[in-house]
C-alpha atoms as one frame of an Amber mdcrd trajectory, in Angstrom:
protein
  76.364 -48.878  76.978  74.431 -51.843  75.992  72.471 -52.993  79.145  69.688
 -54.047  78.903  66.031 -54.716  80.576  63.502 -57.520  78.649  60.328 -58.567
  79.728  57.842 -61.507  78.042  54.146 -60.216  76.220  51.980 -63.445  75.535
  49.679 -63.909  73.836  46.537 -66.011  74.572  44.323 -65.472  71.486  41.294
 -67.343  69.924  41.017 -64.668  67.193  42.241 -62.060  65.198  44.964 -59.201
  66.710  47.702 -56.524  66.011  50.547 -55.428  69.120  51.906 -52.138  67.937
  54.435 -50.239  69.522  55.301 -46.470  70.402  57.299 -44.725  71.435  57.411
 -41.053  72.806  60.741 -39.919  71.569  61.463 -41.212  68.901  63.020 -44.668
  70.432  65.098 -42.595  72.749  65.353 -41.768  76.558  65.210 -38.054  77.027
  66.902 -35.875  80.024  64.699 -34.784  82.498  65.209 -31.057  80.957  68.031
 -30.858  78.270  67.579 -31.545  75.071  69.946 -34.631  74.922  68.855 -37.973
  74.673  70.213 -41.900  74.434  69.542 -44.636  71.792  68.151 -47.454  72.319
  67.136 -50.672  70.702  64.652 -53.321  71.161  64.863 -56.928  69.645  61.811
 -59.551  69.977  62.004 -63.161  69.638  59.275 -64.136  66.767  60.167 -60.553
  65.013  62.675 -61.087  62.439  63.545 -56.657  62.024  62.356 -54.722  65.031
  61.205 -51.526  63.310  62.769 -48.057  64.871  59.991 -46.419  67.025  57.644
 -42.906  66.575  56.202 -40.890  68.462  52.172 -40.557  67.075  52.900 -42.671
  64.516  51.918 -46.984  66.135  54.665 -49.126  64.626  52.435 -52.856  64.054
  55.328 -56.129  65.692  53.171 -59.011  65.877  49.722 -60.068  63.838  48.021
 -63.206  63.780  44.753 -64.765  63.550  43.930 -68.498  64.736  44.249 -69.883
  67.792  47.198 -69.596  69.691  50.130 -71.838  68.412  50.372 -71.988  72.959
  47.151 -73.451  73.289  46.172 -71.984  76.959  50.011 -71.256  77.893  50.036
 -68.591  74.819  52.394 -67.214  72.715  55.406 -65.794  74.947  57.904 -63.248
  72.769  60.295 -62.086  75.196  61.201 -58.076  74.313  64.681 -56.933  74.901
  65.242 -52.940  75.171  69.197 -52.638  74.869  70.785 -49.004  75.320  72.443
 -47.252  73.112  76.248 -45.086  73.886  75.232 -42.441  76.653  78.689 -40.830
  75.880  77.694 -37.771  74.855  74.631 -37.569  76.640  74.616 -35.132  79.517
  74.592 -36.606  82.966  71.145 -36.564  84.787  68.187 -38.573  84.618  66.394
 -39.968  81.602  62.517 -41.157  80.946  61.178 -42.462  77.335  57.701 -44.936
  77.272  56.200 -46.854  74.837  52.888 -47.783  74.862  52.052 -51.463  73.650
  48.480 -51.782  72.886  46.865 -55.148  72.112  43.592 -54.454  69.304  40.584
 -57.414  68.327  41.436 -57.422  64.149  37.586 -59.141  64.532
């Protein structure tokens, strides 16, 4: 519980954009063969409140237009995933997939 993994999403743009996240297991790690789950939370710098991720429905996390404020180095958004309480989960292998899609809006 409380372990984290993080990565930087760096956006360099000169047009409108939209970034969506979509979870395979409704923002939960799923056991490889059982119906056992472990929740996790997601946060990102520059995003005041990260919405819950769902399967089948991409959730818009970031959008913008114009030119990236960071110039040629881009705009850096550190994304952190924090593991929830696994105490009621069965032992075994758990996994989750998150699709991150960047599209142009122009």
